[in-house]
N, C-alpha and C positions, 0 to 999 in steps of 0.2 A: 504493500500500500504506500503510495507517495503521500508524505505528510506535507511537503512544501513544494509548490510548483509555480513560481512567480511568472513563468512564461505562458501559463494556461490562459484560455480565453475567459474562464470564469473563476471567481474566487472559490475557496474551499471552506468557507465559514461553516456551512451546513455539514460537510463531512467531518469537520472537527467536532461539531456538536454531537453527531452520531457516535464518533469514537469515544468522546467523553462520557456519553451515556453508557456505552458498553463497559467502560472502566468502572463507572459507579456501580453498575450491576455486579461486576466481578467483586468489587470491594464489599458490597452488601452480602453477596453469597458467601464469600470467604469468612466474613465476620461471624456468621452463624454456622459455619461448617462444624461437623461433629466427628468426621473420620480423618481429620488431619491434626497432628500434634500442634499444640499452641505455639511453640517457637517457629514452626514452619508457616503458620498462619501470619504471625507478626512479620516474618521476613517477606512474605508475599504482599502484605499490606504496604510495607515500606517501598517495595518495588513498584507497586501500583501508584503510590503517591509520587514517586520520582518520575514515573512515566507521565503522569498527569501534569506535573510542573514543566516537563520538557515540551509537551504538546502545547501548553499555554504559551511558552516562550516562542515556539515556532509561529503560533497564531499572531502574537504581538509583532514578530518580525515581518510576517507576511503583510499585515495591515500597514506597517511602516513603509514597506516597499511599494505597496499600492498607492499610499498617500504621496510618496515622492514622485511616482510615475504620473499620478493625476496632477500634481502641482506643476511638474515640468511641462505637461501637455497644455496646461491652462496658463502657464507663465506666472504661477503663484508659488512662492517658496513655502516649504513646510512650516506650519505654525503661523503663517501670515493670514490675515483676515481676507476672506474672499467675499465678493458681492453675492448676496443671497439670490439663488435662482428663483425666477418667477414660478409661482405655483400653477401647474397646468389646470385647465378647466376640467369639469367632470366629463364633458364631451370629448376632450382630448385624451383623457385617461381611458375612456371606453374604447376609442379608436386605437389607442396604443396597445391595449390588450388584444384586440382583434388582429392588429398588424403583426403581433408577435406569434401568430398562429395559435392563440389560446383556444383550446378545445372546450366548447360549451354547447351542450345539446339543448337548444332552445333559444331564448332571447333574453336580453337584459337591457335596462335603461341606464340613466345617468345619476341614480341615487348615490350620494357620496358614501353612505354606510355600506351599501351593497358593493360598490367599487372597492372599498377598503377590504371587505371580506374576500372578493375575487382576487385582488392583488396579493393578499396573504396566502391564499390557496395556491396561486401560481408559483410563489417563492417556496412554499413548503412541499409542493408536489414532487420535485426531483429528489427529495431527501427521504429517509425512512423514519422520520420523527413522527410520533403519535399526534393525531389531530382530534380535537374535541369541537364539534359543531353544535351550537345551541340556538334556539329560536322557537317561536310558537309553532304549533302543529300546522302543517301545510305550507311552510315557508320555503321548502325545497332543500331540506337537510340531506336527504339521500342523493339528490341531484348534485349537491356540493361534494359529497363523498365520491361520486362518479367523476366529477370534474378533477378532483385531486388525483384519482387513479389514472384518468385518461391523459393527464398532462405530466405524468411521472415516468420513471424508467421501467415501471411494472405494467405499463398499459397493455402489453400483449400477454400478460399473465392473468390468472383467475381473479375475478372480483366476486366475493362471496358476501351475501347480505344475511344478517341474523337479527330477528326481532326479539330482543331480550325479554320483552313483556309478554310474549306469546308462548313461551316455553314453560311447561309445568316444572315445578321445582324438582320433582322426582326424575325428570328426563334431562335436566339442564346439563349435567356433566357428560352424559352420553351424546347429547346434541353437539356440544362444543368440542369434545375430545374423542368421541367415538367409543366403541366397546368391542370386547372380544366375544366370540360365540360362547353362550352359556353363562355370561356374566350375571344375568338376571333373567327372570321369567319373560319369555318373548324374544330374547336375544338369540335368534336362530342362526345368525351368521356374523362374521366379523364385519365391522362397519367403521368407515372413516368418519371423523368428526369435522366440523366446519373449519377448524384451524388447519387440519391436514389438507383439506380441500383447497385452502387459500395459500398453501405453501408457495413461496416466491411471488405471491400476488398481494391482494389487499382484502382484509376482512372488515366489513362494516357492521358495527355493533349498534343497532338502532335501539332507542329507548333504554339507554344504559342505566338510567335512573331507576328502572323497574327491576334491575337485577338484584336478587336477594343477597343478603350478606354472605352466606356460604359460597355462593357463586362468585362474589367479588373477591373473596380470599383466593379461590382457585385461579381466577383471571389474573390477579396480581402476581401469583407465582409464575404463570406463563410469561408475563411481561418481564419478570426479573431473570428467568432462566432460559427463555426461548425453547422450552421443552414441555412436552405433554406426556401424559400416560392415559392410554385407553382404559375405560372401566373394565376391571377384571384382569388387568395385565400389570406386571412389574416392569415391563420394558419401557424405557424412555425414548421418545421420538423427537428429534430436533425439528423445529418449525421456524420458518422465516416468513412471517406475514406482517405486512404493514397494517397498523391499527388505525382505523378512523371510527370514532364513536360519536353518537348524537343523542341529544335529549331536549325535551321541551320543558324540563323542570329546572329549578334553581338548585344545582347540586350543592352549593355552599350552604343553603338552608337545610338540605337533607343531611349534610355533615353535622350541622348543629343539632339536628334532631336524632342523630345517631343511627340513621338508616343508610348512610353511604360513607365508605371509608375515605378518610382524608388522603392517605398515601396513594390510593388508587386514583383519586381525582388528580393529584399532581403528576402521576405517571401518564395519564391519558391526555392531560391538557398542556403538553409541552408547546403545542401550537393551538391557540384558542380562537375560534371563528364564531362570530355572532351574526345571524341573519335577521335583518329588520323585517317587520310584518308588512304585508302588502299595502295596508292603509298609509304607511309612511313612504310608499314607492308609487305614488299616483301616476308619475310619468310613464311607468311600466305597463299600466293597465291597457292602454290602446294597443301596445305591442303584443301583449298576451292575448287580447281578444282576437286580433288578426291571426296570431300564431295558432291558437287552439281552434279557431274557426276553420282554418285550413286543415289542421290535423284531424279534427272530427269529421270533416267532409271526406277526407281520404279514407278514414277508417270505415265510414258508413257507405262509401262508394256513391257519393252524390255531390252536387255542386255546393260551394260554401253558402251558408244561409245569409240572407240579407236582413239586417237589423233595422227596425223602424227607428226614426229619430228619437222618440221618447224612450224606447227600450235602450238604445245606445247611451242616452243621457243617464238613465238609471244605472247602467253597468259602470259608467265612469264615476258616478257619485257614491255607489254602494261601498260600505265599509269592509266587506269580506272578512267576517270573523274566522272563516275557514281558510283564509289566505289563498295562495295560488291554487291549491287543490280544489277549493270551492269554485274559483273562476273557471278552471278547466272543466269541472263536472257540469257547470251551468252551460258552457258552450256545447258540450256533448248533448245535453238535454235539449237545448234549443235546436241543434242540428237534427236531432231525431224527431222531435214533435212538430216542428214548424213547417216542414216542407221547404218552400222557397223563401218565405218571409216570416220572420219571428217578431212577436210583439209582447207586450207586458203579460198578456194572458197565458203565455207559454212558460212563465216563471213559476217556480214552486209557490204554492199558496201562502206558505209561512213568511215569504219575503216579498210577495207581490204587493206593490203599492195600491192603495184604494183609489179608484177613479170616480169622479163625479158622474152620476148617471143622468142628471137633468139640470136644467137651468137653475132650479131652486137650490141645488147643492152649491153651485157656483156663486149664487147670490148670498149664500151664508158665509162666504169668505174664502172659498176654495179658488185659488188663482188659476186663470186660464192660460196655461203655458204652452198650448199646442196651437198650430195654425188651423185655418178653416179646412184645408185639405186633410189634415190629420184628423180633425174632428169628424169629418165626413167618413173617412176610412174606418175610424173607431166605431161609428154608428153602424156602418155596413157590416163590420165584423160581428158586432153584437147581434144584429138581425140574423146573420148567417148562423150563429151559434144557436139562437132560439129556434130557428127553423130545423136545424139538425136534431136538437133535443126532442122537439115535437114529433119529428118523423121517426126517430128511434123508439119513442114511446108507442107510437101507433103500430109498429111492426114487431114490438116486443124484443128489440135489440138485434133483429136479424138483418145484417148489413146487405146480404144478397137480395132480400125482398125489397128493402128500401131503394136500392140501386135500380131494381126492375120497375118499381112504381114511378121513380123519377126519370127513368129512361136515361141513365147516365152510367158511365164506366165505373165498375166496382172499385178499381184501384184508385181512381180519382176521388171517390167518396171516402176511401180509407185515408187518403192524404188530408182531406178536409177535417176528418175526425181527429187526426193527430194534431192538426193545426190548432184546434180548440181544446185539446186535451180530453176528448170524450172517449169513453170506452163502452163498446156495445154490451159487454157483460153486465155493466151496471144497470142497464135497462132491462136485461133479462130477469134480474132478481125481482123486479117490481111486478112481473106478470107471471 
C-alpha cells in the first residue's frame, strides 16, 4: 500500500482515514484479547501507536506538499493570506456535480441542504468509510445509499439492502450472518447471510434504529473484526462490505433512552448525511412531477397524463408529509385513474381539497381562483360523473350492459370510470 504519493492526481486523505480506522480496530481487538500473553499485547499496542504516529506525520507532510504546490500555482506563498474564492451559486454547484459524471438515478434541484448532502456523498463514495443517512420517511435515504454505491469503487459489486425493522428478533442473526444446516428447526440447508452476500460490495442497513440491542452488539462486533460466524458454526468468515445505514429516528435521543448503543452510533456515523424533507425543497417539486409522470407513463404503457391547472397548483403547494415517496405514488395514481387528463377528483379523498359546488358557497367567502374555462370544465366533469353514477345504478354495476345501452365502446367507458374514480363493484352491492 502506498502511504504517500504526492504525484497522484488525487489526495489520499480518505485512504489515510480508512487505514487509521483499521489501526483503531486492531488496537481495540488486541486490548481485549484473551489468548495472547499480556506482554505481547502491550508490545503490539506500542507498535500500533508508533504506526499511527508515522501515518499522521506522513499525512501532515502530504498536506504541506499540496499547500506548497497550490501556493506556487496561484502565486501565493505558504502561510500568506489569499483572497477568498467566491462562493458558487446553488445552480453552479448542481451543474458541477453533473459535469463530474455524478451518478444519480432521478432528478434533483438547487436546494443548498440537498446539494450539501450530495457533495458529501460524492466525496465519501470512493472510500470504504461507514455512512449514516438520516431524514424523514420518504426523503430518499435508500436512493442516497445507491448513489454512494454507484459513485464508488464497488459499483460493479453487490448492493444488498436489509430492512432492520422487518426482521423478527429470532431470525435476525440468521438473516444477517447466515446459518448452517440443522442449526435450528427449519434450517434444512446451509444459507448465506446478507453480509456474505454483500462481500466486496455494499450493505444497506435501513431503519437501523429499529435494530434490537442484541443485534446491535453482534453488528458492532462485525464492524470491529470484519468477521462473521454463521449460526450453528464455529468457523469465522472474513467479510469486506461497505456499510451504509439509514434511519428516520433521532439516534442520539435513542442513546439517551438506552435503546441504541453509543459506540455503534459512532462506528456507523463516520460520515453523516442528513436529507431535508420535500417541503423544504419546493424547487424540486416541478422536476419530480415531470420525472415521475414520465416514469409512471412508461410503467403503465401509456402517454404521460396531463394535469389541469388547478391540480398542478395543488401539487406545487401541497406539503407532502410522505415526502418524495408520496409524490411518486400520487403521480402513479393519477396516471392510472385519469386517462389523458387528471384533475382534483383523481386525488385520494383524504387530501382532496373541497371545491365550491355553487355560487352560494363562493358568496360565503370561498375565493374564485379558476378561470371561466376551468369552471366550465369542472361543471362538465361533475355532470359527467353524475351521469355515470346514475347509469351504473340502473344496470346494477354491469359495465357491458351500460356500454350497450349507451351505444359506446366498453373500453372507453372503463376509461371514463377510472377518470372519476368509480368502481362498478360498488354499485353491484347496492342491488
